[in-house]
C-alpha positions as a Python dict, from the first residue, in 0.01 Angstrom:
ca = {
    (1, 'M'): (0, 0, 0),
    (2, 'N'): (309, 166, -134),
    (3, 'F'): (649, 63, -2),
    (4, 'W'): (966, 251, -95),
    (5, 'G'): (827, 456, -379),
    (6, 'N'): (682, 250, -661),
    (7, 'K'): (919, -46, -621),
    (8, 'I'): (634, -256, -487),
    (9, 'F'): (275, -149, -521),
    (10, 'V'): (-23, -354, -407),
    (11, 'R'): (-369, -208, -429),
    (12, 'S'): (-641, -356, -215),
    (13, 'N'): (-968, -249, -60),
    (14, 'E'): (-1046, -302, 308),
    (15, 'K'): (-1206, -638, 242),
    (16, 'N'): (-888, -774, 80),
    (17, 'Q'): (-640, -588, 299),
    (18, 'V'): (-497, -901, 461),
    (19, 'Q'): (-456, -1066, 121),
    (20, 'G'): (-282, -752, -1),
    (21, 'M'): (-42, -768, 295),
    (22, 'A'): (38, -1129, 213),
    (23, 'E'): (103, -1041, -151),
    (24, 'T'): (325, -752, -46),
    (25, 'A'): (519, -982, 190),
    (26, 'R'): (573, -1230, -94),
    (27, 'A'): (683, -949, -327),
    (28, 'L'): (934, -835, -63),
    (29, 'Q'): (1073, -1188, -44),
    (30, 'W'): (1117, -1200, -420),
    (31, 'T'): (1328, -884, -430),
    (32, 'G'): (1620, -1047, -250),
    (33, 'D'): (1719, -706, -115),
    (34, 'K'): (1859, -731, 239),
    (35, 'R'): (1688, -408, 342),
    (36, 'D'): (1355, -542, 221),
    (37, 'G'): (1429, -872, 395),
    (38, 'W'): (1470, -692, 728),
    (39, 'A'): (1151, -498, 667),
    (40, 'L'): (968, -823, 590),
    (41, 'T'): (1101, -980, 911),
    (42, 'I'): (986, -684, 1121),
    (43, 'F'): (652, -667, 937),
    (44, 'S'): (589, -1040, 987),
    (45, 'F'): (684, -1020, 1354),
    (46, 'Y'): (443, -728, 1401),
    (47, 'I'): (155, -915, 1237),
    (48, 'F'): (217, -1230, 1439),
    (49, 'F'): (255, -1027, 1759),
    (50, 'V'): (-76, -846, 1705),
    (51, 'N'): (-253, -1175, 1622),
    (52, 'G'): (-103, -1334, 1932),
    (53, 'L'): (-211, -1039, 2144),
    (54, 'A'): (-570, -1070, 2017),
    (55, 'L'): (-571, -1445, 2085),
    (56, 'G'): (-421, -1387, 2430),
    (57, 'Q'): (-709, -1158, 2525),
    (58, 'Y'): (-954, -1444, 2465),
    (59, 'S'): (-731, -1714, 2612),
    (60, 'H'): (-869, -1926, 2895),
    (61, 'T'): (-517, -1974, 3029),
    (62, 'T'): (-466, -1743, 3325),
    (63, 'S'): (-93, -1709, 3272),
    (64, 'H'): (-142, -1594, 2913),
    (65, 'H'): (-414, -1355, 3020),
    (66, 'L'): (-193, -1194, 3284),
    (67, 'E'): (103, -1188, 3043),
    (68, 'F'): (-88, -992, 2782),
    (69, 'Q'): (-248, -763, 3040),
    (70, 'C'): (103, -656, 3146),
    (71, 'L'): (192, -548, 2792),
}
């Protein structure tokens, strides 16, 4: 992955892609740049949202199932 030029560069193959994302997120935290902080917040929200959506599809709770079907 390459964010904002070569400021932060994390190489990873498909097998280690999630680990690479985590390392990139930590690197963004270390920069202390407000712009990077916002990007990290949005990035984290996206990852948690996608994970929640996947879990919702397999949820036995009807309300959750209907909620995710509407999205």
